C-alpha positions in Angstrom: 24.5 -11.9 -10.8 26.6 -10.1 -13.4 23.5 -8.1 -14.5 22.8 -7.2 -10.9 26.3 -6.0 -10.4 26.2 -3.9 -13.5 22.9 -2.4 -12.5 24.1 -1.6 -8.9 27.2 0.0 -10.3 25.2 2.2 -12.6 22.8 3.1 -9.9 25.5 4.0 -7.3 27.7 5.7 -9.9 24.8 7.8 -11.0 23.9 8.8 -7.4 27.5 9.7 -6.8 27.7 11.9 -9.9 24.4 13.6 -9.1 24.9 14.0 -5.4 28.6 14.8 -5.1 30.4 15.4 -8.3 31.7 13.7 -11.4 35.1 12.8 -10.0 33.4 11.0 -7.1 32.3 8.1 -9.2 35.8 6.8 -10.2 37.1 7.5 -6.7 34.2 5.5 -5.2 35.0 2.7 -7.7 38.6 2.7 -6.7 37.8 2.5 -3.1 35.5 -0.5 -3.7 38.2 -2.1 -5.7 40.7 -1.6 -2.9 38.3 -3.2 -0.4 37.8 -6.2 -2.8 41.5 -6.6 -3.3 42.2 -6.6 0.5 39.4 -9.1 1.0 40.8 -11.5 -1.7 44.3 -11.1 -0.3 43.2 -11.8 3.3 41.2 -14.8 2.2 44.1 -16.2 0.2 46.4 -15.8 3.2 44.0 -17.5 5.5 43.6 -20.5 3.2 47.2 -21.2 2.5 48.2 -24.6 3.9 51.8 -23.7 4.3 51.2 -20.6 6.4 53.0 -20.2 9.7 50.9 -20.2 12.9 
């Protein structure tokens, strides 16, 4: 799974650099990291046993 993630990141990063521009690759990575962080946060909130509601 790690190798697949590295390969996918290299592929999409290369496509972003070739298709858009060099600054697009880190911005795309930052956007994906934000989506991942929100997903983890939302999952943690939903699984807390002491949550209200």
